[in-house]
Structures are given as C-alpha cells and as structure tokens.
C-alpha positions in Angstrom: 16.7 -31.8 -27.8 13.6 -30.1 -26.4 13.7 -26.3 -26.6 13.0 -24.3 -23.4 10.1 -21.9 -23.9 10.0 -18.4 -22.4 8.0 -17.7 -19.3 7.9 -14.0 -20.0 4.9 -12.3 -21.7 6.6 -10.1 -24.2 3.5 -8.1 -24.9 3.4 -7.1 -21.2 7.2 -6.5 -20.8 8.8 -5.8 -24.2 12.5 -6.6 -24.3 12.6 -8.4 -21.0 13.4 -11.8 -22.6 16.6 -10.4 -24.2 17.5 -8.7 -20.9 17.2 -11.9 -19.0 19.2 -13.8 -21.6 22.0 -11.3 -21.2 21.9 -11.7 -17.4 22.1 -15.5 -17.9 25.4 -15.0 -19.7 26.8 -12.4 -17.3 29.7 -13.1 -14.9 28.7 -12.5 -11.3 25.1 -11.4 -10.8 23.2 -10.1 -7.8 19.5 -11.0 -7.7 17.9 -8.5 -5.3 14.3 -9.0 -4.5 11.7 -7.1 -2.4 9.4 -9.3 -0.5 5.9 -7.9 0.2 4.0 -7.2 -3.0 6.8 -8.7 -5.1 7.6 -12.3 -4.0 4.5 -12.4 -1.8 1.0 -10.9 -2.3 -0.1 -8.4 0.3 -2.1 -9.5 3.3 -3.9 -7.5 6.0 -1.8 -9.3 8.6 1.9 -8.8 7.8 2.9 -12.0 9.7 0.7 -14.2 7.5 2.2 -13.4 4.1 4.3 -15.9 2.2 6.2 -16.0 -1.1 4.4 -17.7 -4.0 5.6 -21.3 -4.2 6.8 -21.1 -7.8 8.7 -17.9 -7.2 10.3 -19.3 -4.1 11.4 -22.4 -5.9 13.0 -20.3 -8.5 14.7 -18.2 -5.8 16.2 -21.3 -4.2 17.5 -22.4 -7.6 19.1 -19.0 -8.1 20.6 -19.3 -4.6 22.3 -22.5 -5.6 23.5 -21.3 -9.0 27.2 -20.5 -9.7 28.2 -16.8 -9.4 24.7 -15.8 -8.4 24.0 -14.0 -5.1 20.4 -13.8 -4.0 19.5 -11.0 -1.5 16.1 -10.2 -0.1 15.9 -6.4 0.3 12.9 -5.3 2.4 11.5 -2.5 4.5 10.6 -5.2 7.1 12.7 -5.6 10.2 15.4 -8.2 9.7 13.8 -10.7 12.1 10.4 -10.3 10.5 11.9 -10.8 7.0 13.7 -14.0 8.1 10.5 -15.3 9.7 8.1 -14.8 6.8 10.5 -15.7 4.1 12.0 -18.8 5.7 15.2 -18.0 3.9 18.1 -20.3 4.3 20.6 -19.1 6.9 23.2 -18.6 4.2 20.9 -16.3 2.1 21.7 -12.6 2.5 18.9 -10.5 3.9 18.7 -6.7 4.1 16.0 -5.3 6.4 14.7 -1.9 7.4 15.5 -0.4 3.9 19.2 -1.1 4.3 19.7 -0.4 8.0 19.9 -4.1 9.1 22.0 -6.8 7.3 22.4 -10.5 7.5 25.4 -11.4 5.3 27.3 -14.8 5.4 25.0 -15.9 8.1 25.9 -13.2 10.6 23.7 -10.2 11.7 25.3 -6.8 11.6 24.7 -4.3 14.5 22.1 -1.8 13.4 21.9 1.3 15.6 23.9 3.4 18.0 22.5 4.1 21.5 21.5 7.6 20.5 19.6 6.2 17.5 17.8 3.7 19.8 16.7 6.5 22.0 15.4 8.4 19.0 13.4 5.4 17.8 11.8 5.1 21.3 10.8 8.8 21.3 9.2 8.6 17.9 7.5 5.4 18.7 5.9 6.8 21.8 4.5 9.7 19.8 3.1 7.5 17.1 1.5 5.2 19.6 -0.6 8.2 20.7 -1.6 8.8 17.1 -2.6 5.2 16.7 -4.7 5.3 19.8 -6.7 8.2 18.3 -7.4 6.4 15.1 -9.0 2.9 15.5 -7.9 0.5 12.8 -4.6 2.3 12.2 -1.7 -0.1 13.1 1.6 1.2 14.4 4.4 -1.2 13.5 7.5 -0.8 15.6 10.8 -1.6 13.9 14.4 -1.6 15.1 15.2 1.5 13.0 11.8 3.3 13.0 8.1 2.7 12.8 5.4 2.2 10.2 1.9 3.6 10.2 -0.3 1.1 8.4 -3.7 2.3 7.1 -4.8 -0.7 4.9 -7.8 -1.4 7.2 -9.3 2.1 7.3 -11.0 4.5 4.8 -9.0 6.9 2.7 -10.3 9.8 4.8 -9.2 8.2 8.1 -5.9 7.3 6.5 -5.2 10.8 5.3 -5.9 12.3 8.8 -3.9 9.6 10.6 -0.9 10.1 8.2 -1.0 13.9 8.8 -1.2 13.4 12.5 1.6 10.9 12.5 3.9 13.2 10.4 3.3 16.1 12.7 3.9 13.9 15.9 7.0 12.2 14.5 8.7 15.5 13.5 7.9 17.1 16.8 9.5 14.1 18.6 12.5 14.2 16.3 13.0 17.0 13.8 15.6 14.8 11.9 13.3 11.9 11.3 13.2 10.5 7.8 9.6 10.1 6.5 8.8 7.9 3.5 5.5 6.8 2.0 4.5 3.5 0.6 1.4 1.4 -0.2 -1.0 2.0 2.7 2.0 2.8 4.9 4.0 5.8 6.0 7.4 5.0 7.6 9.5 7.1 10.0 13.1 6.2 10.4 16.2 7.5 12.2 18.8 6.6 9.6 18.8 8.0 6.1 19.5 5.0 4.1 17.6 3.5 1.2 17.3 0.3 -0.8 19.5 2.1 -3.4 22.3 2.4 -0.9 21.9 -1.2 0.0 22.1 -2.4 -3.7 25.1 -0.2 -4.3 26.9 -1.7 -1.3 25.9 -5.2 -2.3 27.4 -4.6 -5.8 30.6 -3.5 -4.3 30.8 -6.3 -1.7 30.3 -9.0 -4.3 32.1 -7.5 -7.2 28.9 -8.0 -9.3 29.0 -7.5 -13.1 25.2 -7.0 -13.2 22.2 -6.7 -10.9 18.6 -7.9 -11.2 16.2 -6.0 -8.9 12.4 -6.4 -8.6 10.1 -4.4 -6.4 6.6 -2.9 -6.3 6.6 0.1 -4.0 7.6 3.7 -3.9 10.6 2.8 -1.7 11.9 0.4 -4.4 12.4 3.4 -6.7 15.6 4.1 -4.8 16.8 0.7 -5.9 15.9 1.2 -9.5 17.6 4.6 -9.4 21.1 3.0 -8.9 20.8 0.5 -11.7 23.0 1.0 -14.8 23.9 -0.5 -18.1 23.6 -4.3 -18.0 21.3 -4.3 -15.0 17.6 -5.2 -15.1 14.9 -3.5 -13.0 11.4 -4.9 -12.9 8.5 -3.0 -11.5 5.7 -5.2 -10.1 2.3 -3.6 -10.5 1.1 -0.1 -11.3 2.7 3.3 -10.5 5.4 5.6 -11.9 8.8 3.9 -12.1 12.4 4.2 -13.1 12.5 0.5 -13.8 13.2 -0.6 -17.3 10.4 -3.2 -17.3 7.0 -3.7 -15.7 4.9 -6.8 -15.0 1.4 -7.0 -13.6 1.7 -8.6 -10.2 3.7 -11.2 -8.0 2.2 -14.0 -10.0 3.7 -12.6 -13.2 7.1 -12.4 -11.5 7.1 -16.2 -11.0 7.7 -16.7 -14.7 10.4 -14.1 -14.8 12.3 -15.7 -11.9 11.9 -19.2 -13.4 13.4 -18.1 -16.6 16.3 -16.4 -14.9 16.8 -19.4 -12.7 17.0 -21.7 -15.7 19.5 -19.4 -17.4 21.8 -19.0 -14.4 21.6 -22.7 -13.4 22.5 -24.0 -16.9 25.2 -21.5 -17.9 
C-alpha cells in the first residue's frame, strides 16, 4: 500500500501535522475558514478575488466528508461572500463578522429597523469622507461600512482613517470600529467571528474546531478556541493561533491533508 505523505511544512508550522491527525480522528468537526487573504489572495478589486483551486477542491472534499461541517466566516456581506466563493447552497456562510448567516440553505434576517437607520446615517457620513480622499473606497455593507485604503499612500490612509473614525462616531456614538489590513470597518452590531464560531460549535455539537484566518478580526476567532481545536494564522502579525503558515498557497497543503484525513476516517 502506498503511504500518504504530509503536505505540511513542519519547519514552518511545528506540530501542525500531529494536530491535523488528531482532528482527523475527532468526532464531529467544524472547519471554519476566512475567505480574503486565507482561501483567496488579496486583490485591489474585491469582486475579482477567488479561492485558490487546490484549496477550494479540498474545501469541497471536506464539505462532503462525514461529521464535518465547513463554514466560511468572513467580514464580507453575505451576498458578496456567496458570489465570490461560489459556495454550494448547502454550505454554511457567515457574513459581516457574524451578523449575517446562511445555514441549511436559508438566510437569517440580519438587522432591526433601528439598526438599518443607523447604518444609513454612518454610511452618509463616510461617503463625505471618501469624497475628500480620492482613491479611498467606501464599501457599504448590510451591517456597516468599510473604508478601504489599499490604493492610497500610507499618509493618505492615516488621514482618511482618522477622518472616517471621527465622522462615524459623530453620526453614531455607539458604532463599533475595527481595523484590518488596509481597511477600517464601522458596524452597528457588536458581534465578532469569535461569537460566530462559539455559536457554530453549539449549533452543531462539535467536538473540535479548525479555524484559519489572516487578519486582525480573525483573532476574535482564535480567542475562543480551546483544547483539541486548531487555529492557523495565515501570514505575518501577532496572533493567538497555535500555528502559522506563510500565505494562502501554504494553506492549500494544510487543507488537502485535513480533507484526506476526514474523508478516509
């Protein structure tokens, strides 16, 4: 019989092989994955990104595996996440950092009328900021807004972010502000990816969770992981994750190994 070889570089992520082997033997497992910067490399145009083919093939194998629940957990709005991921209708999606959910093929209502009005006020204020800073893109989401500064200099980004923070808090003193890679987001509901993962664990009665993410907002997800769970940080930066890999391309090997283990258990 031919032996399967590992796809994980142990020099880059010591101990990850053993952690994946344990997940392969676990009972019910949630595989929670960020999208941008994790499954998909970043792009200047958010609508043009796509998951790396090898990673997505592994995700679909995991989706079909027994006692394995795949969930995409993203800061993107739910509609945008569904569009760029091309996820099957029966794959669970969590958008807007945990505000929007698609579970069992059905979307959950996201916001109250009061929250919708708050989002509109904040959005109008941020649009004025965007107009004063060419190259800064204001992304409107159902539960808030993102100020994208990938296309401008560091100096312009710093000024735009400061102006956006001031404008958003003047429009709504209770707004939640969170930073990420070349983006600052302003939301009306104080939920995080950590809240989403905790809820998913309870909904599915999971014995273990695998979570991979690359950004500051993914640290909330790593924070709720416990014994038997596996957190993988993709790329540089401080992290609470137990393991780190270099980039989305390196995640492909990790997902392929986990998919093989879950599919053949």
